[in-house]
C-alpha positions as CSV (number, residue, x, y, z in Angstrom):
1,M,183.4,-133.4,-125.5
2,A,185.9,-131.5,-127.5
3,E,186.8,-132.6,-131.0
4,L,190.2,-132.8,-132.6
5,L,191.1,-129.6,-134.4
6,Q,191.9,-129.6,-138.1
7,E,195.4,-128.6,-139.2
8,S,194.3,-125.2,-140.3
9,E,192.6,-124.6,-136.9
10,I,195.7,-125.7,-135.1
11,V,197.8,-123.2,-137.1
12,E,195.3,-120.4,-136.4
13,Q,195.1,-121.2,-132.7
14,L,198.8,-121.5,-132.3
15,S,199.4,-118.1,-133.8
16,A,197.2,-116.7,-130.9
17,V,199.4,-118.1,-128.1
18,A,202.8,-116.5,-128.2
19,G,205.6,-118.7,-126.9
20,W,203.9,-122.0,-127.5
21,S,205.2,-124.4,-130.2
22,R,203.8,-127.6,-131.6
23,E,205.6,-130.9,-131.0
24,G,203.6,-133.7,-132.6
25,V,200.2,-133.9,-131.0
26,E,201.1,-131.4,-128.2
27,I,201.7,-127.7,-127.7
28,V,204.6,-126.9,-125.5
29,R,206.0,-123.9,-123.7
30,L,209.0,-123.4,-121.5
31,F,208.5,-120.9,-118.7
32,K,211.5,-119.4,-116.8
33,F,211.6,-118.1,-113.3
34,S,213.8,-116.1,-111.0
35,S,214.0,-119.0,-108.5
36,Y,213.2,-122.7,-108.1
37,M,210.4,-121.9,-105.7
38,A,208.8,-119.4,-108.1
39,G,208.6,-122.3,-110.6
40,I,207.0,-124.5,-108.0
41,D,204.4,-121.8,-107.1
42,F,203.6,-121.6,-110.9
43,V,203.1,-125.4,-111.1
44,V,200.6,-125.2,-108.2
45,K,198.7,-122.4,-109.9
46,V,198.6,-124.4,-113.1
47,A,197.4,-127.4,-111.2
48,H,194.5,-125.5,-109.8
49,L,193.5,-124.2,-113.3
50,A,193.8,-127.8,-114.7
51,E,191.6,-129.2,-112.0
52,E,188.9,-126.5,-112.6
53,A,189.0,-127.3,-116.3
54,N,189.3,-131.0,-115.8
55,H,192.1,-130.9,-118.4
56,H,195.5,-131.8,-117.1
57,P,198.8,-130.9,-118.7
58,D,202.1,-132.7,-118.4
59,M,204.6,-130.6,-116.6
60,Q,208.4,-131.0,-116.1
61,V,210.0,-129.0,-113.3
62,G,213.7,-128.0,-113.5
63,W,215.9,-125.5,-111.9
64,R,214.2,-122.1,-112.4
65,K,212.1,-123.5,-115.4
66,V,208.9,-125.4,-116.0
67,T,207.9,-127.0,-119.3
68,V,204.1,-127.3,-119.9
69,R,202.8,-129.8,-122.5
70,L,199.2,-129.7,-123.5
71,S,197.2,-132.3,-125.5
72,T,193.8,-133.8,-125.1
73,H,194.9,-137.4,-124.2
74,S,191.4,-138.9,-124.6
75,K,191.3,-137.6,-128.2
76,G,194.9,-138.3,-129.1
77,G,195.6,-134.8,-130.2
78,L,194.9,-131.1,-130.0
79,T,191.4,-129.6,-129.2
80,K,190.2,-126.2,-128.2
81,L,190.6,-127.3,-124.6
82,D,194.4,-127.2,-125.0
83,F,194.5,-123.7,-126.4
84,A,192.0,-122.4,-123.8
85,L,194.2,-123.8,-121.0
86,A,197.3,-122.4,-122.7
87,R,195.8,-118.9,-122.6
88,Q,194.9,-119.3,-118.9
89,V,198.4,-120.5,-118.1
90,D,199.9,-117.6,-120.0
91,G,197.7,-115.3,-117.8
92,L,199.6,-116.6,-114.7
93,V,202.8,-115.0,-115.9
94,G,201.5,-111.8,-117.3
């Protein structure tokens, strides 16, 4: 099982995922889309990645935007799993 990252590791990992920011024990990114349905399609793709990884983000859907929040809930903070999934999510939008 993944272990919590040290502060220096979080800073290093965060520098490698453009567009993501840290909010407490989560990393967060807002994705914007050309239409509401494009955002919904993105959520479905993220859901499939999350299921494959058995690591599930919190997502908030709005009009032409989706906020993704990652944290390893079972550990109460950030692990390598969060940053790995962040990179995969980024790959969905190019």
